[in-house]
Structure formats: structure tokens, C-alpha cells
Biotite code that builds the C-alpha atoms (Angstrom):
import biotite.structure as struc

atoms = struc.array([
    struc.Atom([-2.576, 19.495, -13.087], chain_id="A", res_id=1, res_name="SER", atom_name="CA", element="C"),
    struc.Atom([-2.061, 16.063, -14.667], chain_id="A", res_id=2, res_name="HIS", atom_name="CA", element="C"),
    struc.Atom([-0.118, 14.929, -11.598], chain_id="A", res_id=3, res_name="PHE", atom_name="CA", element="C"),
    struc.Atom([-2.610, 16.262, -9.046], chain_id="A", res_id=4, res_name="LEU", atom_name="CA", element="C"),
    struc.Atom([-5.919, 15.626, -10.807], chain_id="A", res_id=5, res_name="THR", atom_name="CA", element="C"),
    struc.Atom([-5.122, 13.226, -13.679], chain_id="A", res_id=6, res_name="SER", atom_name="CA", element="C"),
    struc.Atom([-6.649, 15.794, -16.052], chain_id="A", res_id=7, res_name="SER", atom_name="CA", element="C"),
    struc.Atom([-5.585, 18.837, -18.123], chain_id="A", res_id=8, res_name="PRO", atom_name="CA", element="C"),
    struc.Atom([-5.352, 22.302, -16.541], chain_id="A", res_id=9, res_name="PRO", atom_name="CA", element="C"),
    struc.Atom([-8.698, 24.010, -15.960], chain_id="A", res_id=10, res_name="ASP", atom_name="CA", element="C"),
    struc.Atom([-9.609, 27.555, -16.992], chain_id="A", res_id=11, res_name="LYS", atom_name="CA", element="C"),
    struc.Atom([-8.511, 29.070, -13.674], chain_id="A", res_id=12, res_name="ALA", atom_name="CA", element="C"),
    struc.Atom([-5.030, 27.565, -13.944], chain_id="A", res_id=13, res_name="LEU", atom_name="CA", element="C"),
    struc.Atom([-4.656, 28.604, -17.598], chain_id="A", res_id=14, res_name="TYR", atom_name="CA", element="C"),
    struc.Atom([-5.678, 32.118, -16.635], chain_id="A", res_id=15, res_name="LYS", atom_name="CA", element="C"),
    struc.Atom([-2.949, 32.324, -13.995], chain_id="A", res_id=16, res_name="LYS", atom_name="CA", element="C"),
    struc.Atom([-0.273, 31.315, -16.489], chain_id="A", res_id=17, res_name="PHE", atom_name="CA", element="C"),
    struc.Atom([-1.585, 33.547, -19.251], chain_id="A", res_id=18, res_name="ASN", atom_name="CA", element="C"),
    struc.Atom([-1.443, 36.486, -16.865], chain_id="A", res_id=19, res_name="GLN", atom_name="CA", element="C"),
    struc.Atom([2.100, 35.489, -15.849], chain_id="A", res_id=20, res_name="ALA", atom_name="CA", element="C"),
    struc.Atom([0.969, 35.751, -12.258], chain_id="A", res_id=21, res_name="SER", atom_name="CA", element="C"),
    struc.Atom([2.339, 32.464, -10.979], chain_id="A", res_id=22, res_name="VAL", atom_name="CA", element="C"),
    struc.Atom([4.500, 33.031, -7.924], chain_id="A", res_id=23, res_name="THR", atom_name="CA", element="C"),
    struc.Atom([5.653, 30.592, -5.282], chain_id="A", res_id=24, res_name="GLU", atom_name="CA", element="C"),
    struc.Atom([2.710, 31.625, -3.127], chain_id="A", res_id=25, res_name="THR", atom_name="CA", element="C"),
    struc.Atom([0.193, 31.266, -5.941], chain_id="A", res_id=26, res_name="SER", atom_name="CA", element="C"),
    struc.Atom([1.658, 27.876, -6.871], chain_id="A", res_id=27, res_name="GLN", atom_name="CA", element="C"),
    struc.Atom([0.894, 26.625, -3.385], chain_id="A", res_id=28, res_name="ARG", atom_name="CA", element="C"),
    struc.Atom([-2.584, 28.118, -3.613], chain_id="A", res_id=29, res_name="GLU", atom_name="CA", element="C"),
    struc.Atom([-3.194, 26.379, -6.951], chain_id="A", res_id=30, res_name="GLU", atom_name="CA", element="C"),
    struc.Atom([-1.933, 23.072, -5.590], chain_id="A", res_id=31, res_name="ILE", atom_name="CA", element="C"),
    struc.Atom([-4.382, 23.317, -2.694], chain_id="A", res_id=32, res_name="ASP", atom_name="CA", element="C"),
    struc.Atom([-7.198, 24.384, -5.007], chain_id="A", res_id=33, res_name="ARG", atom_name="CA", element="C"),
    struc.Atom([-6.646, 21.557, -7.476], chain_id="A", res_id=34, res_name="LEU", atom_name="CA", element="C"),
    struc.Atom([-6.447, 18.959, -4.714], chain_id="A", res_id=35, res_name="LEU", atom_name="CA", element="C"),
    struc.Atom([-9.548, 20.278, -2.997], chain_id="A", res_id=36, res_name="GLU", atom_name="CA", element="C"),
    struc.Atom([-11.403, 20.448, -6.322], chain_id="A", res_id=37, res_name="LYS", atom_name="CA", element="C"),
    struc.Atom([-11.907, 16.673, -6.278], chain_id="A", res_id=38, res_name="THR", atom_name="CA", element="C"),
    struc.Atom([-11.745, 16.363, -2.480], chain_id="A", res_id=39, res_name="ASN", atom_name="CA", element="C"),
    struc.Atom([-8.239, 14.892, -2.882], chain_id="A", res_id=40, res_name="TYR", atom_name="CA", element="C"),
    struc.Atom([-9.748, 11.821, -4.583], chain_id="A", res_id=41, res_name="ARG", atom_name="CA", element="C"),
    struc.Atom([-8.102, 12.019, -8.025], chain_id="A", res_id=42, res_name="ASP", atom_name="CA", element="C"),
    struc.Atom([-4.591, 12.441, -6.650], chain_id="A", res_id=43, res_name="PHE", atom_name="CA", element="C"),
    struc.Atom([-5.096, 9.759, -4.007], chain_id="A", res_id=44, res_name="SER", atom_name="CA", element="C"),
    struc.Atom([-6.333, 7.275, -6.578], chain_id="A", res_id=45, res_name="GLU", atom_name="CA", element="C"),
    struc.Atom([-3.613, 8.025, -9.121], chain_id="A", res_id=46, res_name="GLY", atom_name="CA", element="C"),
    struc.Atom([-0.733, 8.124, -6.661], chain_id="A", res_id=47, res_name="PHE", atom_name="CA", element="C"),
    struc.Atom([-1.777, 5.338, -4.302], chain_id="A", res_id=48, res_name="ALA", atom_name="CA", element="C"),
    struc.Atom([-2.458, 2.854, -7.085], chain_id="A", res_id=49, res_name="SER", atom_name="CA", element="C"),
    struc.Atom([1.131, 3.243, -8.337], chain_id="A", res_id=50, res_name="GLN", atom_name="CA", element="C"),
    struc.Atom([2.853, 3.584, -4.967], chain_id="A", res_id=51, res_name="TRP", atom_name="CA", element="C"),
    struc.Atom([1.069, 0.575, -3.484], chain_id="A", res_id=52, res_name="ALA", atom_name="CA", element="C"),
    struc.Atom([1.527, -1.367, -6.768], chain_id="A", res_id=53, res_name="ASP", atom_name="CA", element="C"),
    struc.Atom([-2.060, -2.380, -7.456], chain_id="A", res_id=54, res_name="PHE", atom_name="CA", element="C"),
    struc.Atom([-0.815, -4.204, -10.558], chain_id="A", res_id=55, res_name="THR", atom_name="CA", element="C"),
    struc.Atom([1.015, -6.791, -8.454], chain_id="A", res_id=56, res_name="ARG", atom_name="CA", element="C"),
    struc.Atom([-1.950, -6.990, -6.079], chain_id="A", res_id=57, res_name="PHE", atom_name="CA", element="C"),
    struc.Atom([-4.404, -7.601, -8.943], chain_id="A", res_id=58, res_name="ASP", atom_name="CA", element="C"),
    struc.Atom([-2.189, -10.279, -10.497], chain_id="A", res_id=59, res_name="ASN", atom_name="CA", element="C"),
    struc.Atom([-1.864, -12.375, -7.339], chain_id="A", res_id=60, res_name="LEU", atom_name="CA", element="C"),
    struc.Atom([-3.931, -15.553, -7.387], chain_id="A", res_id=61, res_name="THR", atom_name="CA", element="C"),
    struc.Atom([-5.537, -16.604, -4.109], chain_id="A", res_id=62, res_name="VAL", atom_name="CA", element="C"),
    struc.Atom([-6.807, -20.144, -3.559], chain_id="A", res_id=63, res_name="ASN", atom_name="CA", element="C"),
    struc.Atom([-10.570, -19.696, -3.167], chain_id="A", res_id=64, res_name="SER", atom_name="CA", element="C"),
    struc.Atom([-10.940, -23.133, -1.556], chain_id="A", res_id=65, res_name="LYS", atom_name="CA", element="C"),
    struc.Atom([-8.351, -22.324, 1.076], chain_id="A", res_id=66, res_name="GLN", atom_name="CA", element="C"),
    struc.Atom([-9.638, -18.752, 1.546], chain_id="A", res_id=67, res_name="TYR", atom_name="CA", element="C"),
    struc.Atom([-13.370, -18.896, 0.686], chain_id="A", res_id=68, res_name="PRO", atom_name="CA", element="C"),
    struc.Atom([-14.122, -15.398, 2.019], chain_id="A", res_id=69, res_name="THR", atom_name="CA", element="C"),
    struc.Atom([-11.689, -13.785, -0.410], chain_id="A", res_id=70, res_name="PHE", atom_name="CA", element="C"),
    struc.Atom([-13.565, -12.655, -3.518], chain_id="A", res_id=71, res_name="ASN", atom_name="CA", element="C"),
    struc.Atom([-13.549, -9.843, -6.073], chain_id="A", res_id=72, res_name="MET", atom_name="CA", element="C"),
    struc.Atom([-15.616, -7.642, -3.763], chain_id="A", res_id=73, res_name="GLY", atom_name="CA", element="C"),
    struc.Atom([-13.058, -7.955, -0.972], chain_id="A", res_id=74, res_name="LEU", atom_name="CA", element="C"),
    struc.Atom([-10.175, -7.357, -3.400], chain_id="A", res_id=75, res_name="ARG", atom_name="CA", element="C"),
    struc.Atom([-11.925, -4.159, -4.548], chain_id="A", res_id=76, res_name="TYR", atom_name="CA", element="C"),
    struc.Atom([-12.510, -3.005, -0.949], chain_id="A", res_id=77, res_name="SER", atom_name="CA", element="C"),
    struc.Atom([-8.849, -3.545, -0.103], chain_id="A", res_id=78, res_name="MET", atom_name="CA", element="C"),
    struc.Atom([-7.762, -1.250, -2.934], chain_id="A", res_id=79, res_name="LYS", atom_name="CA", element="C"),
    struc.Atom([-10.334, 1.340, -1.943], chain_id="A", res_id=80, res_name="GLN", atom_name="CA", element="C"),
    struc.Atom([-8.973, 1.261, 1.611], chain_id="A", res_id=81, res_name="GLU", atom_name="CA", element="C"),
    struc.Atom([-5.570, 2.436, 0.384], chain_id="A", res_id=82, res_name="VAL", atom_name="CA", element="C"),
    struc.Atom([-7.088, 5.221, -1.715], chain_id="A", res_id=83, res_name="ILE", atom_name="CA", element="C"),
    struc.Atom([-9.391, 6.451, 1.051], chain_id="A", res_id=84, res_name="HIS", atom_name="CA", element="C"),
    struc.Atom([-6.510, 6.314, 3.521], chain_id="A", res_id=85, res_name="TYR", atom_name="CA", element="C"),
    struc.Atom([-4.333, 8.570, 1.340], chain_id="A", res_id=86, res_name="PHE", atom_name="CA", element="C"),
    struc.Atom([-7.333, 10.833, 0.861], chain_id="A", res_id=87, res_name="GLN", atom_name="CA", element="C"),
    struc.Atom([-7.815, 11.103, 4.619], chain_id="A", res_id=88, res_name="GLU", atom_name="CA", element="C"),
    struc.Atom([-4.144, 11.928, 5.159], chain_id="A", res_id=89, res_name="MET", atom_name="CA", element="C"),
    struc.Atom([-4.213, 14.689, 2.533], chain_id="A", res_id=90, res_name="LEU", atom_name="CA", element="C"),
    struc.Atom([-7.537, 16.134, 3.644], chain_id="A", res_id=91, res_name="ARG", atom_name="CA", element="C"),
    struc.Atom([-6.308, 16.518, 7.220], chain_id="A", res_id=92, res_name="ASN", atom_name="CA", element="C"),
    struc.Atom([-2.651, 17.259, 6.375], chain_id="A", res_id=93, res_name="ASN", atom_name="CA", element="C"),
    struc.Atom([-1.471, 14.349, 8.519], chain_id="A", res_id=94, res_name="LEU", atom_name="CA", element="C"),
    struc.Atom([2.225, 13.549, 8.995], chain_id="A", res_id=95, res_name="PRO", atom_name="CA", element="C"),
    struc.Atom([3.741, 10.961, 6.677], chain_id="A", res_id=96, res_name="ILE", atom_name="CA", element="C"),
    struc.Atom([4.511, 8.761, 9.696], chain_id="A", res_id=97, res_name="SER", atom_name="CA", element="C"),
    struc.Atom([0.870, 7.664, 9.481], chain_id="A", res_id=98, res_name="ASN", atom_name="CA", element="C"),
    struc.Atom([1.888, 5.445, 6.582], chain_id="A", res_id=99, res_name="LEU", atom_name="CA", element="C"),
    struc.Atom([3.793, 3.339, 9.109], chain_id="A", res_id=100, res_name="VAL", atom_name="CA", element="C"),
    struc.Atom([1.434, 3.551, 12.082], chain_id="A", res_id=101, res_name="LYS", atom_name="CA", element="C"),
    struc.Atom([-1.746, 5.452, 12.845], chain_id="A", res_id=102, res_name="SER", atom_name="CA", element="C"),
    struc.Atom([-4.547, 5.490, 15.413], chain_id="A", res_id=103, res_name="ASP", atom_name="CA", element="C"),
    struc.Atom([-7.260, 5.177, 12.769], chain_id="A", res_id=104, res_name="PHE", atom_name="CA", element="C"),
    struc.Atom([-8.281, 3.142, 9.737], chain_id="A", res_id=105, res_name="VAL", atom_name="CA", element="C"),
    struc.Atom([-10.462, 3.978, 6.740], chain_id="A", res_id=106, res_name="THR", atom_name="CA", element="C"),
    struc.Atom([-12.699, 0.952, 6.200], chain_id="A", res_id=107, res_name="ILE", atom_name="CA", element="C"),
    struc.Atom([-16.163, -0.231, 5.260], chain_id="A", res_id=108, res_name="ASN", atom_name="CA", element="C"),
    struc.Atom([-18.275, -2.993, 6.822], chain_id="A", res_id=109, res_name="ALA", atom_name="CA", element="C"),
    struc.Atom([-16.653, -5.714, 4.726], chain_id="A", res_id=110, res_name="GLN", atom_name="CA", element="C"),
    struc.Atom([-13.144, -4.803, 5.876], chain_id="A", res_id=111, res_name="LEU", atom_name="CA", element="C"),
    struc.Atom([-14.337, -4.266, 9.448], chain_id="A", res_id=112, res_name="ALA", atom_name="CA", element="C"),
    struc.Atom([-15.495, -7.896, 9.496], chain_id="A", res_id=113, res_name="THR", atom_name="CA", element="C"),
    struc.Atom([-12.174, -9.076, 8.056], chain_id="A", res_id=114, res_name="LEU", atom_name="CA", element="C"),
    struc.Atom([-10.123, -7.008, 10.536], chain_id="A", res_id=115, res_name="TYR", atom_name="CA", element="C"),
    struc.Atom([-12.331, -7.817, 13.538], chain_id="A", res_id=116, res_name="GLY", atom_name="CA", element="C"),
    struc.Atom([-13.398, -4.211, 14.120], chain_id="A", res_id=117, res_name="ILE", atom_name="CA", element="C"),
    struc.Atom([-16.920, -3.985, 15.637], chain_id="A", res_id=118, res_name="PRO", atom_name="CA", element="C"),
    struc.Atom([-19.841, -1.602, 15.094], chain_id="A", res_id=119, res_name="ASN", atom_name="CA", element="C"),
    struc.Atom([-19.412, -1.085, 11.340], chain_id="A", res_id=120, res_name="MET", atom_name="CA", element="C"),
    struc.Atom([-22.565, -1.801, 9.358], chain_id="A", res_id=121, res_name="THR", atom_name="CA", element="C"),
    struc.Atom([-22.318, 0.437, 6.277], chain_id="A", res_id=122, res_name="ARG", atom_name="CA", element="C"),
    struc.Atom([-20.344, -0.213, 3.127], chain_id="A", res_id=123, res_name="ASN", atom_name="CA", element="C"),
    struc.Atom([-19.405, 3.467, 2.948], chain_id="A", res_id=124, res_name="LYS", atom_name="CA", element="C"),
    struc.Atom([-15.737, 4.018, 3.773], chain_id="A", res_id=125, res_name="PHE", atom_name="CA", element="C"),
    struc.Atom([-15.258, 5.881, 7.036], chain_id="A", res_id=126, res_name="GLU", atom_name="CA", element="C"),
    struc.Atom([-12.392, 6.897, 9.273], chain_id="A", res_id=127, res_name="SER", atom_name="CA", element="C"),
    struc.Atom([-12.567, 4.781, 12.415], chain_id="A", res_id=128, res_name="VAL", atom_name="CA", element="C"),
    struc.Atom([-10.611, 5.432, 15.609], chain_id="A", res_id=129, res_name="LYS", atom_name="CA", element="C"),
    struc.Atom([-8.645, 2.422, 16.835], chain_id="A", res_id=130, res_name="LEU", atom_name="CA", element="C"),
    struc.Atom([-8.190, 1.277, 20.424], chain_id="A", res_id=131, res_name="PRO", atom_name="CA", element="C"),
    struc.Atom([-4.688, 1.688, 21.837], chain_id="A", res_id=132, res_name="GLU", atom_name="CA", element="C"),
    struc.Atom([-3.840, -2.028, 21.643], chain_id="A", res_id=133, res_name="ASN", atom_name="CA", element="C"),
    struc.Atom([-5.003, -2.525, 18.061], chain_id="A", res_id=134, res_name="SER", atom_name="CA", element="C"),
    struc.Atom([-2.535, -4.124, 15.613], chain_id="A", res_id=135, res_name="PRO", atom_name="CA", element="C"),
    struc.Atom([-4.139, -2.098, 12.798], chain_id="A", res_id=136, res_name="ARG", atom_name="CA", element="C"),
    struc.Atom([-3.262, 1.369, 11.589], chain_id="A", res_id=137, res_name="GLY", atom_name="CA", element="C"),
    struc.Atom([-1.024, 2.555, 8.762], chain_id="A", res_id=138, res_name="GLY", atom_name="CA", element="C"),
    struc.Atom([-0.391, 1.060, 5.342], chain_id="A", res_id=139, res_name="PHE", atom_name="CA", element="C"),
    struc.Atom([1.627, -1.856, 6.750], chain_id="A", res_id=140, res_name="LEU", atom_name="CA", element="C"),
    struc.Atom([-1.472, -3.443, 8.287], chain_id="A", res_id=141, res_name="SER", atom_name="CA", element="C"),
    struc.Atom([-3.735, -2.988, 5.266], chain_id="A", res_id=142, res_name="GLN", atom_name="CA", element="C"),
    struc.Atom([-4.878, -5.880, 3.121], chain_id="A", res_id=143, res_name="GLY", atom_name="CA", element="C"),
    struc.Atom([-3.127, -4.655, -0.023], chain_id="A", res_id=144, res_name="VAL", atom_name="CA", element="C"),
    struc.Atom([0.281, -4.625, 1.680], chain_id="A", res_id=145, res_name="PHE", atom_name="CA", element="C"),
    struc.Atom([-0.259, -7.933, 3.473], chain_id="A", res_id=146, res_name="LEU", atom_name="CA", element="C"),
    struc.Atom([-1.467, -9.778, 0.389], chain_id="A", res_id=147, res_name="LEU", atom_name="CA", element="C"),
    struc.Atom([1.078, -8.144, -1.929], chain_id="A", res_id=148, res_name="SER", atom_name="CA", element="C"),
    struc.Atom([3.762, -9.240, 0.528], chain_id="A", res_id=149, res_name="GLY", atom_name="CA", element="C"),
    struc.Atom([2.969, -12.863, -0.197], chain_id="A", res_id=150, res_name="SER", atom_name="CA", element="C"),
    struc.Atom([2.930, -15.316, -3.059], chain_id="A", res_id=151, res_name="ASN", atom_name="CA", element="C"),
    struc.Atom([-0.836, -15.747, -2.783], chain_id="A", res_id=152, res_name="GLY", atom_name="CA", element="C"),
    struc.Atom([-0.479, -18.797, -0.545], chain_id="A", res_id=153, res_name="GLU", atom_name="CA", element="C"),
    struc.Atom([1.719, -17.715, 2.358], chain_id="A", res_id=154, res_name="ARG", atom_name="CA", element="C"),
    struc.Atom([3.335, -14.535, 3.616], chain_id="A", res_id=155, res_name="SER", atom_name="CA", element="C"),
    struc.Atom([6.863, -13.749, 2.471], chain_id="A", res_id=156, res_name="SER", atom_name="CA", element="C"),
    struc.Atom([9.267, -11.745, 4.666], chain_id="A", res_id=157, res_name="PRO", atom_name="CA", element="C"),
    struc.Atom([11.482, -11.365, 1.595], chain_id="A", res_id=158, res_name="THR", atom_name="CA", element="C"),
    struc.Atom([8.775, -9.770, -0.556], chain_id="A", res_id=159, res_name="ILE", atom_name="CA", element="C"),
    struc.Atom([7.605, -7.541, 2.297], chain_id="A", res_id=160, res_name="ARG", atom_name="CA", element="C"),
    struc.Atom([11.184, -6.512, 3.027], chain_id="A", res_id=161, res_name="GLY", atom_name="CA", element="C"),
    struc.Atom([11.682, -5.656, -0.627], chain_id="A", res_id=162, res_name="MET", atom_name="CA", element="C"),
    struc.Atom([8.468, -3.570, -0.603], chain_id="A", res_id=163, res_name="MET", atom_name="CA", element="C"),
    struc.Atom([9.586, -1.679, 2.503], chain_id="A", res_id=164, res_name="LEU", atom_name="CA", element="C"),
    struc.Atom([13.011, -0.936, 1.070], chain_id="A", res_id=165, res_name="LEU", atom_name="CA", element="C"),
    struc.Atom([11.521, 0.255, -2.205], chain_id="A", res_id=166, res_name="ASN", atom_name="CA", element="C"),
    struc.Atom([8.544, 2.286, -0.963], chain_id="A", res_id=167, res_name="ARG", atom_name="CA", element="C"),
    struc.Atom([9.746, 3.636, 2.374], chain_id="A", res_id=168, res_name="PHE", atom_name="CA", element="C"),
    struc.Atom([13.510, 3.853, 1.975], chain_id="A", res_id=169, res_name="MET", atom_name="CA", element="C"),
    struc.Atom([13.766, 4.519, -1.773], chain_id="A", res_id=170, res_name="ASN", atom_name="CA", element="C"),
    struc.Atom([16.179, 1.632, -2.276], chain_id="A", res_id=171, res_name="LYS", atom_name="CA", element="C"),
    struc.Atom([16.154, -0.412, -5.445], chain_id="A", res_id=172, res_name="THR", atom_name="CA", element="C"),
    struc.Atom([16.505, -4.107, -4.771], chain_id="A", res_id=173, res_name="VAL", atom_name="CA", element="C"),
    struc.Atom([18.599, -5.876, -7.447], chain_id="A", res_id=174, res_name="PRO", atom_name="CA", element="C"),
    struc.Atom([17.136, -8.988, -9.093], chain_id="A", res_id=175, res_name="PRO", atom_name="CA", element="C"),
    struc.Atom([18.245, -12.305, -7.635], chain_id="A", res_id=176, res_name="PRO", atom_name="CA", element="C"),
    struc.Atom([21.313, -13.972, -9.138], chain_id="A", res_id=177, res_name="PRO", atom_name="CA", element="C"),
    struc.Atom([20.666, -16.634, -11.794], chain_id="A", res_id=178, res_name="PRO", atom_name="CA", element="C"),
    struc.Atom([19.934, -20.196, -10.699], chain_id="A", res_id=179, res_name="ASN", atom_name="CA", element="C"),
    struc.Atom([18.937, -19.218, -7.166], chain_id="A", res_id=180, res_name="VAL", atom_name="CA", element="C"),
    struc.Atom([16.913, -22.084, -5.659], chain_id="A", res_id=181, res_name="PRO", atom_name="CA", element="C"),
    struc.Atom([13.358, -21.510, -4.459], chain_id="A", res_id=182, res_name="GLU", atom_name="CA", element="C"),
    struc.Atom([12.754, -21.294, -0.725], chain_id="A", res_id=183, res_name="LEU", atom_name="CA", element="C"),
    struc.Atom([12.778, -24.811, 0.648], chain_id="A", res_id=184, res_name="GLY", atom_name="CA", element="C"),
    struc.Atom([14.040, -26.413, -2.550], chain_id="A", res_id=185, res_name="ALA", atom_name="CA", element="C"),
    struc.Atom([17.056, -27.797, -0.737], chain_id="A", res_id=186, res_name="GLU", atom_name="CA", element="C"),
    struc.Atom([15.073, -29.320, 2.099], chain_id="A", res_id=187, res_name="SER", atom_name="CA", element="C"),
    struc.Atom([12.822, -32.380, 2.053], chain_id="A", res_id=188, res_name="ASP", atom_name="CA", element="C"),
    struc.Atom([11.114, -31.264, 5.272], chain_id="A", res_id=189, res_name="GLU", atom_name="CA", element="C"),
    struc.Atom([8.002, -29.144, 5.626], chain_id="A", res_id=190, res_name="VAL", atom_name="CA", element="C"),
    struc.Atom([9.429, -25.967, 7.142], chain_id="A", res_id=191, res_name="LEU", atom_name="CA", element="C"),
    struc.Atom([7.898, -22.878, 8.726], chain_id="A", res_id=192, res_name="THR", atom_name="CA", element="C"),
    struc.Atom([8.332, -19.528, 6.984], chain_id="A", res_id=193, res_name="THR", atom_name="CA", element="C"),
    struc.Atom([11.008, -18.535, 9.505], chain_id="A", res_id=194, res_name="ARG", atom_name="CA", element="C"),
    struc.Atom([12.974, -21.724, 8.847], chain_id="A", res_id=195, res_name="LYS", atom_name="CA", element="C"),
    struc.Atom([12.624, -21.247, 5.089], chain_id="A", res_id=196, res_name="LEU", atom_name="CA", element="C"),
    struc.Atom([14.048, -17.726, 5.354], chain_id="A", res_id=197, res_name="VAL", atom_name="CA", element="C"),
    struc.Atom([16.920, -18.900, 7.554], chain_id="A", res_id=198, res_name="GLU", atom_name="CA", element="C"),
    struc.Atom([17.692, -21.623, 5.020], chain_id="A", res_id=199, res_name="LEU", atom_name="CA", element="C"),
    struc.Atom([17.772, -19.079, 2.198], chain_id="A", res_id=200, res_name="HIS", atom_name="CA", element="C"),
    struc.Atom([19.966, -16.700, 4.212], chain_id="A", res_id=201, res_name="GLN", atom_name="CA", element="C"),
    struc.Atom([22.496, -19.488, 4.638], chain_id="A", res_id=202, res_name="SER", atom_name="CA", element="C"),
    struc.Atom([23.080, -19.587, 0.878], chain_id="A", res_id=203, res_name="GLN", atom_name="CA", element="C"),
    struc.Atom([26.169, -17.522, 0.016], chain_id="A", res_id=204, res_name="VAL", atom_name="CA", element="C"),
    struc.Atom([24.681, -16.126, -3.203], chain_id="A", res_id=205, res_name="GLN", atom_name="CA", element="C"),
    struc.Atom([21.548, -14.967, -1.348], chain_id="A", res_id=206, res_name="CYS", atom_name="CA", element="C"),
    struc.Atom([22.805, -13.812, 2.036], chain_id="A", res_id=207, res_name="ALA", atom_name="CA", element="C"),
    struc.Atom([23.861, -10.225, 1.253], chain_id="A", res_id=208, res_name="SER", atom_name="CA", element="C"),
    struc.Atom([20.515, -9.103, -0.173], chain_id="A", res_id=209, res_name="CYS", atom_name="CA", element="C"),
    struc.Atom([18.378, -11.147, 2.200], chain_id="A", res_id=210, res_name="HIS", atom_name="CA", element="C"),
    struc.Atom([20.160, -9.703, 5.215], chain_id="A", res_id=211, res_name="ARG", atom_name="CA", element="C"),
    struc.Atom([18.588, -6.335, 4.390], chain_id="A", res_id=212, res_name="ASP", atom_name="CA", element="C"),
    struc.Atom([15.229, -7.530, 3.121], chain_id="A", res_id=213, res_name="MET", atom_name="CA", element="C"),
    struc.Atom([14.403, -10.137, 5.746], chain_id="A", res_id=214, res_name="ASP", atom_name="CA", element="C"),
    struc.Atom([15.510, -8.167, 8.775], chain_id="A", res_id=215, res_name="ASN", atom_name="CA", element="C"),
])
């Protein structure tokens, strides 16, 4: 009950246990009942906020002068997108592959403007069908993932690779060795992100981990 609804067991669940009538079938029934009790919202909010690492997302600082449209309202909408997306997957029993790619998004008007999706005027979150050629769909195209996979100023293939390994492949990425130079620290030139990554991969102490994360 705490896992599924972030709350203690209700009377119906206590009654089942007190009657010693919990079987494998009734367990599944209780799981469905508890999830449906809050329309899958409580579980989606509790699970998604940890899985998507809202803590890192909230702690990232974005330059408001460089990105004037990014504000607290948009940050809030991005987090709600993840929660509503999980909720939609649970409600419709969708395959887990939708976390990688899907033919729909769950957005409001604010996110529709950001993502360039037309005909959204309400701030209520809705499931919206995507055209076949859309780059959106799935967690990997959502604002929380894209911003979390950056340092707040530019995207980072290394951070995104680490997030993919950890969340999708259940691999723990070891911390970097001591005294590892920052990307670009050994170059006086202004380099693109690709060139910065290639420079880092060329360092012997970095190459083994970055080979997995950056590719």
C-alpha cells in the first residue's frame, strides 16, 4: 500500500489480511484496486519523481537571460509531464517500450508551445497523438530528461549516457577517477560538444567509462 499509494493500508486491504484470504489472485486484484483508487496518480507521482530524479532536475540552474522563457511555471509543467505520462501508461497498460518511444505525449498548452505542437490551448494535461515524423514521444524527448542531461548551460552526452545506463539498463556508473580534468580544460579553443567529448575520450583515465556512456 505504501509503495502503490504512498499511504497506509485501507480498511479493505486490512480486512483481506485479517481474514487470511490473500492469494496470488487476490493480490493482483488488490494491486489493481489500490492503483485505480487514485486513478494511478499516487503511484505515478511517487515512482516517477524518484526514477526520473526530480531532485537533480530541481537543483539545476538555468541562465534566465540566455533562456528567458524558462521559469518556475515551465519547470513545474515539465515535472507534471513525466507524472502524467506514467499515469497514462499505467491506466492503459501500455508496454514499457513507450518509455523509449511512443506515438503520443501528455502535455498542456505551455509544453505544446515549447515543443512546437499545435492546437493546444488548455493548461490541463492531455494525451496528444503525434504525427509519424515527430521527434517527440517517450521519456527521452521530455523536458525533464533533456534538461537533466545537461549542466544547465549545454547538453551533455556523458550525463545523458549515464542516465540511460542507470535507468534503462540498471547499470551503476562508477564515479570518475580523482583529478580528472573538466571537458575542454586541456584545450584553449572553443569546441563543439562533439569535439569536447572526443577530447575527453582520448584521455586514458576516462576512455573506458566514456566509451559506454557517450556511445
